[in-house]
C-alpha positions in Angstrom: -1.1 -29.7 -3.1 -4.0 -27.2 -2.9 -5.6 -26.1 -6.1 -6.7 -22.5 -5.9 -9.9 -21.4 -7.5 -11.3 -18.1 -8.5 -14.6 -16.8 -7.1 -16.6 -15.4 -10.1 -20.3 -14.8 -10.8 -21.2 -16.4 -7.4 -19.3 -19.6 -7.8 -15.8 -21.0 -7.4 -14.1 -22.0 -10.6 -10.8 -23.9 -11.2 -10.4 -22.3 -14.7 -8.4 -24.1 -17.3 -5.0 -24.3 -19.0 -1.6 -24.9 -17.6 -1.2 -24.7 -13.8 1.1 -22.3 -12.1 2.8 -23.1 -8.8 2.9 -21.1 -5.6 5.8 -21.9 -3.4 7.4 -21.3 0.0 10.1 -18.6 -0.7 12.2 -20.0 2.2 12.3 -23.6 1.0 11.1 -23.4 -2.7 8.6 -26.1 -1.8 5.3 -26.0 -3.9 2.3 -25.1 -1.7 -0.5 -24.8 -4.3 -1.2 -24.2 -7.9 -3.6 -22.1 -10.0 -4.9 -22.3 -13.6 -3.5 -19.9 -16.1 -6.9 -19.0 -17.6 -10.3 -20.3 -18.5 -12.5 -17.8 -16.7 -15.6 -16.0 -18.1 -14.7 -12.5 -17.0 -17.6 -10.9 -19.0 -20.0 -12.9 -16.8 -18.2 -11.7 -13.7 -18.6 -8.1 -14.7 -22.2 -8.7 -15.6 -22.8 -10.2 -12.1 -21.1 -7.3 -10.4 -23.1 -4.6 -12.4 -26.5 -6.3 -12.3 -26.5 -8.0 -8.9 -23.6 -6.5 -6.8 -24.4 -2.9 -7.5 -28.1 -3.4 -6.8 -27.5 -5.2 -3.6 -25.0 -2.7 -2.3 -27.0 0.3 -3.5 -30.1 -0.9 -1.6 -28.1 -0.6 1.7 -27.3 2.5 3.6 -23.8 3.5 4.7 -24.5 2.2 8.1 -25.7 -1.1 6.7 -22.6 -1.5 4.5 -20.6 -0.6 7.5 -22.1 -3.6 9.4 -20.8 -5.8 6.5 -17.3 -4.5 7.0 -17.5 -5.1 10.7 -18.4 -8.7 10.0 -15.4 -9.1 7.7 -13.1 -7.7 10.4 -14.5 -10.3 12.9 -14.0 -13.0 10.4 -10.3 -12.1 10.2 -9.9 -12.2 13.9 -11.7 -15.6 14.0 -9.3 -17.1 11.5 -6.2 -15.1 12.5 -3.9 -18.0 13.4 -4.7 -19.8 10.1 -4.0 -16.6 8.1 -0.7 -15.9 9.9 0.4 -19.4 9.1 -0.5 -18.9 5.4 1.5 -15.6 5.4 4.5 -17.2 6.9 4.5 -20.1 4.5 3.6 -18.3 1.2 5.0 -14.8 1.8 8.2 -15.5 3.6 7.0 -13.4 6.5 8.1 -13.8 10.0 5.2 -14.1 12.4 5.6 -10.3 13.2 5.6 -9.4 9.5 2.4 -11.6 9.1 0.7 -9.8 11.9 1.5 -6.5 10.3 -0.3 -7.7 7.2 -3.3 -9.6 8.6 -3.9 -7.3 11.6 -3.6 -4.3 9.4 -6.3 -5.6 7.2 -8.7 -6.1 10.1 -7.8 -2.6 11.5 -8.7 -1.0 8.1 -12.0 -2.8 7.9 -12.8 -1.8 11.4 -11.9 1.8 10.8 -14.2 2.1 7.8 -17.1 0.2 9.7 -16.9 2.9 12.3 -16.9 5.6 9.7 -19.9 4.1 7.9 -21.8 3.8 11.1 -21.4 7.5 11.6 -22.6 8.3 8.1 -25.8 6.5 8.8 -28.4 6.7 6.2 -27.1 9.8 4.4 -28.1 9.7 0.8 -25.3 12.0 -0.3 -22.0 13.3 1.3 -21.4 17.0 1.4 -18.1 18.3 0.0 -17.7 21.6 1.8 -20.4 24.1 2.8 -23.3 25.4 0.7 -22.5 28.7 -1.1 -24.6 31.5 -2.5 -24.6 31.7 -6.3 -27.5 34.1 -6.9 -28.4 37.7 -6.0 -29.9 36.4 -2.8 -29.4 33.4 -0.5 -32.3 31.6 -2.1 -30.1 30.6 -5.1 -27.4 28.3 -3.8 -24.8 25.7 -4.8 -23.6 22.7 -3.0 -20.9 20.1 -3.9 -21.8 16.6 -3.0 -20.5 13.1 -3.5 -22.9 10.6 -5.1 -22.6 6.8 -5.4 -21.0 5.7 -8.7 -22.8 2.9 -10.7 -19.7 0.9 -11.8 -17.4 -1.9 -10.7 -14.2 -1.5 -8.8 -11.3 -3.6 -10.2 -8.5 -4.0 -7.6 -5.1 -5.2 -8.8 -3.0 -5.8 -5.7 0.7 -6.4 -5.1 2.5 -9.5 -3.8 3.9 -7.9 -0.6 0.7 -7.3 1.3 -1.9 -9.9 0.2 -4.0 -9.4 3.3 -3.9 -5.7 4.1 -3.7 -4.8 0.3 -7.1 -6.6 -0.3 -8.7 -5.0 2.7 -7.5 -1.4 2.2 -9.0 -1.2 -1.2 -12.1 -3.3 -0.3 -13.2 -1.3 2.7 -13.8 2.1 1.1 -15.1 0.6 -2.1 -17.8 -1.5 -0.4 -18.7 1.3 2.0 -19.2 3.6 -1.1 -21.5 1.0 -2.6 -19.3 -0.3 -5.4 -18.9 -4.1 -6.1 -15.3 -5.3 -6.3 -13.4 -7.7 -8.5 -10.1 -8.4 -6.7 -6.9 -9.6 -8.5 -4.2 -10.5 -6.1 -0.6 -11.1 -7.2 -0.5 -14.8 -8.1 2.8 -15.7 -6.2 1.4 -14.9 -2.7 -2.3 -15.4 -3.3 -2.9 -18.0 -0.6 -3.8 -15.3 2.0 -6.2 -13.4 -0.4 -7.8 -16.6 -1.5 -8.6 -17.7 2.1 -9.9 -14.3 3.0 -12.4 -14.3 0.1 -13.4 -17.8 1.2 -14.2 -16.3 4.6 -15.7 -13.0 3.3 -18.0 -14.3 0.4 -20.7 -15.9 2.6 -20.9 -12.7 4.7 -21.5 -10.3 1.7 -24.5 -9.9 -0.5 -24.3 -11.6 -4.0 -22.0 -9.9 -6.4 -20.3 -7.6 -3.9 -16.9 -9.4 -4.0 -15.3 -11.5 -6.7 -11.8 -12.9 -6.9 -9.6 -13.7 -9.9 -6.5 -15.7 -8.9 -3.9 -16.2 -11.6 -3.1 -14.1 -14.8 -5.3 -11.2 -15.4 -6.1 -12.3 -19.0 -8.7 -9.9 -20.5 -9.8 -8.5 -17.2 -9.4 -4.9 -18.1 -11.0 -5.3 -21.5 -14.4 -5.3 -19.7 -14.1 -2.0 -17.9 -16.3 0.9 -19.0 -17.4 4.4 -18.0 -18.2 4.6 -14.3 -15.8 1.9 -13.2 -12.7 2.3 -11.1 -9.4 0.6 -11.5 -7.0 0.6 -8.4 -3.5 -0.7 -9.0 -0.6 -1.3 -6.7 2.6 -2.5 -8.3 5.6 -1.5 -10.5 5.8 1.6 -12.6 6.2 -0.4 -15.9 2.8 -2.0 -15.4 1.3 1.2 -14.4 2.4 2.8 -17.7 0.7 0.0 -19.6 -2.5 0.5 -17.7 -2.6 4.2 -18.4 -2.8 3.6 -22.1 -5.0 0.4 -22.0 -7.6 1.0 -24.7 -10.7 0.3 -22.5 -9.4 2.5 -19.6 -8.5 5.4 -22.1 -11.6 5.1 -24.3 -14.1 5.0 -21.4 -12.1 7.6 -19.2 -12.1 5.0 -16.4 -10.9 6.3 -13.2 -7.4 4.9 -12.5 -5.7 5.0 -9.1 -2.0 4.0 -9.2 0.4 3.3 -6.4 3.8 2.5 -8.0 7.5 2.9 -7.1 8.6 5.1 -4.2 12.1 6.2 -3.1 11.2 7.2 0.4 13.7 9.2 2.4 14.6 9.7 6.1 16.3 12.8 7.1 18.1 13.3 10.4 17.9 16.9 11.6 21.1 18.8 12.6 19.9 19.2 16.2 19.5 15.5 16.9 21.9 13.4 19.0 21.6 9.7 18.4 21.5 9.1 22.1 18.4 11.2 22.4 14.8 10.0 22.1 14.5 11.4 18.7 17.8 9.9 17.6 16.7 6.5 18.9 13.4 6.8 17.0 15.4 7.5 13.8 17.6 4.5 14.2 14.6 2.2 15.1 12.6 3.3 12.1 15.5 2.8 9.6 16.3 -0.7 10.9 12.6 -1.7 11.1 11.9 -0.5 7.5 14.9 -2.3 6.2 14.0 -5.7 7.8 10.2 -5.7 8.3 8.8 -7.8 5.4 12.5 -8.0 4.2 12.2 -4.5 3.0 9.3 -5.3 0.7 7.1 -2.4 1.7 6.2 0.4 -0.6 6.6 2.7 2.4 10.0 1.5 3.4 13.0 3.9 3.8 15.4 3.6 0.9 17.4 6.8 1.2 18.9 8.2 4.4 20.3 11.7 4.8 22.4 12.6 7.9 24.6 15.6 8.9 28.2 15.0 7.8 29.3 15.1 11.5 27.0 12.3 12.3 27.7 9.9 9.4 30.2 7.6 11.1 28.0 7.4 14.3 24.9 6.5 12.2 26.8 3.9 10.2 28.3 2.3 13.4 24.8 2.2 15.0 23.3 0.6 11.9 26.1 -2.1 11.8 25.5 -3.0 15.4 21.7 -3.3 15.1 21.7 -5.1 11.8 24.5 -7.5 12.9 22.0 -8.9 15.4 19.4 -9.7 12.8 19.0 -13.5 12.0 18.1 -14.1 8.4 16.5 -17.5 7.6 13.3 -19.6 7.4 10.6 -17.4 9.2 9.0 -20.6 10.5 11.9 -20.7 13.0 11.4 -18.6 16.3 14.9 -17.0 16.2 14.6 -15.6 12.7 14.1 -11.9 12.4 14.0 -11.6 8.6 12.9 -14.0 5.9 13.4 -14.3 2.2 12.0 -12.0 -0.5 8.7 -13.3 -2.0 9.8 -14.7 -5.4 12.8 -15.8 -7.4 12.2 -12.8 -9.8 12.2 -10.4 -6.8 15.5 -11.9 -5.7 16.9 -11.3 -9.1 15.6 -7.7 -9.2 17.1 -6.9 -5.8 20.5 -8.3 -6.6 20.6 -6.4 -9.9 19.6 -3.2 -8.0 22.3 -3.7 -5.4 24.8 -4.2 -8.1 24.0 -1.0 -9.8 24.0 0.9 -6.5 27.4 -0.7 -5.5 29.0 0.7 -8.6 28.5 4.2 -7.3 28.6 3.9 -3.5 30.6 2.4 -0.7 29.9 -0.6 1.5 28.8 0.0 5.1 27.2 -3.3 6.0 26.1 -6.5 4.2 28.3 -6.1 1.1 25.9 -7.0 -1.8 23.5 -9.1 0.3 25.2 -12.4 0.1 23.9 -15.1 2.4 24.9 -18.8 3.1 21.4 -20.2 2.2 21.6 -22.8 -0.6 17.9 -22.7 -1.1 15.2 -20.0 -0.9 15.1 -16.4 -2.1 17.4 -14.9 0.6 19.2 -11.6 0.6 20.8 -10.1 3.6 20.4 -6.5 4.9 22.6 -4.0 3.0 23.7 -0.5 3.9 25.6 1.6 1.3 27.0 5.2 1.7 27.8 8.1 -0.5 29.6 11.4 0.0 27.6 12.9 -2.9 24.0 12.0 -2.4 22.6 14.8 -4.6 24.5 13.6 -7.7 24.5 9.8 -6.9 22.3 8.7 -10.0 21.6 5.1 -9.0 20.3 6.3 -5.5 17.5 8.3 -7.1 16.8 6.4 -10.3 15.6 2.9 -9.1 13.8 1.6 -6.1 15.4 -1.6 -4.8 12.5 -3.5 -3.3 14.4 -5.2 -0.5 16.4 -4.7 2.7 18.7 -2.0 1.3 19.3 1.6 2.3 21.9 4.2 1.3 23.3 6.8 3.7 24.2 10.2 2.4 25.5 13.4 4.0 24.5 17.0 4.0 25.3 20.3 5.9 22.1 20.3 7.9 20.2 22.9 5.9 16.4 22.2 5.8 16.2 23.3 2.1 18.9 20.8 1.1 17.1 18.1 2.9 13.8 18.9 1.1 15.7 19.0 -2.2 17.1 15.5 -1.4 13.5 14.2 -1.0 12.6 15.9 -4.3 15.3 14.0 -6.1 13.2 10.9 -5.8 10.6 12.6 -8.1 7.6 11.7 -5.9 7.3 9.3 -3.0 4.6 7.8 -0.8 6.2 8.9 2.5 9.4 10.5 3.6 10.3 11.3 7.2 12.3 14.0 9.1 13.6 13.7 12.6 14.0 17.0 14.5 12.9 18.8 17.7 13.6 22.2 16.1 10.2 23.5 14.9 11.5 26.2 12.6 13.7 23.6 10.8 10.8 21.3 10.4 8.6 24.0 9.0 11.2 24.9 6.3 11.6 21.1 5.5 7.8 20.7 5.2 7.5 23.8 3.0 10.0 22.3 0.6 9.3 18.6 0.7 5.6 18.7 0.9 5.1 18.9 -2.9 7.0 15.6 -3.3 5.4 13.3 -0.9 1.9 11.8 -0.2 2.7 11.8 3.5 5.4 13.4 5.6 6.3 11.7 8.9 7.7 14.2 11.4 9.6 12.3 14.1 10.3 14.0 17.4 10.8 13.4 21.1 7.1 14.4 21.8 5.6 11.7 19.6 8.3 8.9 19.8 6.5 6.8 22.4 3.3 6.6 20.3 4.9 6.4 16.8 4.0 3.5 14.5 6.9 4.5 12.2 6.7 6.0 8.7 6.4 2.5 7.1 2.9 2.0 8.6 0.1 3.3 6.4 -2.8 4.2 8.6 -6.4 4.1 7.4 -7.1 7.6 8.7 -4.3 9.2 6.6 -3.8 9.3 2.9 -1.8 6.6 1.2 -0.4 7.5 -2.2 1.9 10.0 -3.7 2.9 12.2 -6.7 5.1 11.5 -9.6 7.1 8.3 -9.4 4.7 7.0 -6.7 1.9 7.0 -9.2 -0.1 10.1 -8.5 -2.9 8.2 -6.6 -4.5 8.4 -3.3 -6.1 5.8 -1.1 -7.5 5.6 2.5 -7.4 9.0 4.3 -10.6 8.3 6.3 -13.6 9.5 4.4 -11.3 10.6 1.5 -11.0 6.9 0.7 -14.6 6.8 -0.3 -14.2 9.7 -2.8 -12.2 7.5 -5.2 -15.3 5.4 -5.5 -17.9 8.1 -5.7 -18.7 11.0 -8.1 -18.4 14.6 -7.0 -21.4 16.6 -8.4 -22.1 20.3 -8.1 -25.8 20.9 -7.3 -27.3 24.3 -8.1 -30.8 25.4 -7.3 -33.1 26.5 -4.4 -31.0 26.6 -1.3 -33.8 24.9 0.8 -34.0 22.0 -1.8 -30.2 21.5 -1.6 -30.3 21.4 2.1 -33.1 18.8 2.1 -31.2 16.6 -0.4 -28.4 16.2 2.2 -30.9 14.9 4.8 
């Protein structure tokens, strides 16, 4: 059985203490183990501050972009190995594994291209220069400058590949060294990626802690950034962590998200827009076994379409084979851990007490081993007042269908009941209806996906977080922002207002 080490202060370390097992969630077979502690994290932070920051700071954006390009190529070179690890340790089908691994490479490549365009710019402008004096000679300019801290990345279990890369790419491009902490249960992919990445990066640029976090956050200080993806309970504890609070450490959180999908009143299910809606709902339910922070959880359809939508979902989900993702015919694997299975079943039970069954009952399967739950569709005639629907995210293959009268304002209010989400989607070819929906729902979502016949053929679906668009959301979703092209760098840089001779300000921007 493989023993996973951590890569800290320039060396691999096995740590100390009791060993924790990583298993195949389809078979419960142990795959590897990791130490529960025994790492010198103070030394890791010192290595990042003294060596990593210096090495990255000595390079231009274009030179750091070249590093990212090399990392993307390393993923492509080891793609089959990484996919196999994702299938074995994550319960992913091969398609799910591609979504994770290829998504990581795509994100690194996107930021490599961006950094190449930034070239040797010493500062990044934030808007245009402005006149602040009696004449144009006295000017002001907002700029982004490189921070001098360490980026601590705490990643979730569901995307060990993409999750590592989507935080790593903008941080390294901005010039900040990274200490990455993947979720222990599915750490095999992240561990292998760092094995591939470490020789390609300057000393101190990337470190990896596998296993419990221990006193990791006790070492953060002013200028550092902590980026967290995970549950809202952990997020609350991070916000009041003494070191984060005392040093005003920048904290970016991506937490729970009750994403919604709304079918417009103009859409026939037999239309291109209707087919897109059904495909997106089924994909988000079954891809990664519903373990995506961007997956659709709540569905709202016109009352006249409810029976038709439910029939279509039954037909499509009935063809999904659930089982060991190592088998070619399987379309949906298990959830990642025994705890995730317990959480999903408890969530379904709460939802079942207030809704009716459409498909899948409460997720029972015939599997004696493994962390399996089948796809579940519930329904409610009173979606605006169905408390369990809006109170708790079930992180698995579960959606609930509710009805409405077709009003765009009601649809936006339905989205708002989730108290903040990463993404919600609306499907309509009526532009006035879409405009009213966006006006009402925009305050409650980090991203709004607008499905229509004009874009259906090119759509990646609402569940795909693109490196060029913001990933994050208000309220329940954590209040954070990541990615978004050049905006992704801003989380790792400091905005500064410059004030002085306008010609000097212009020269500072190169």
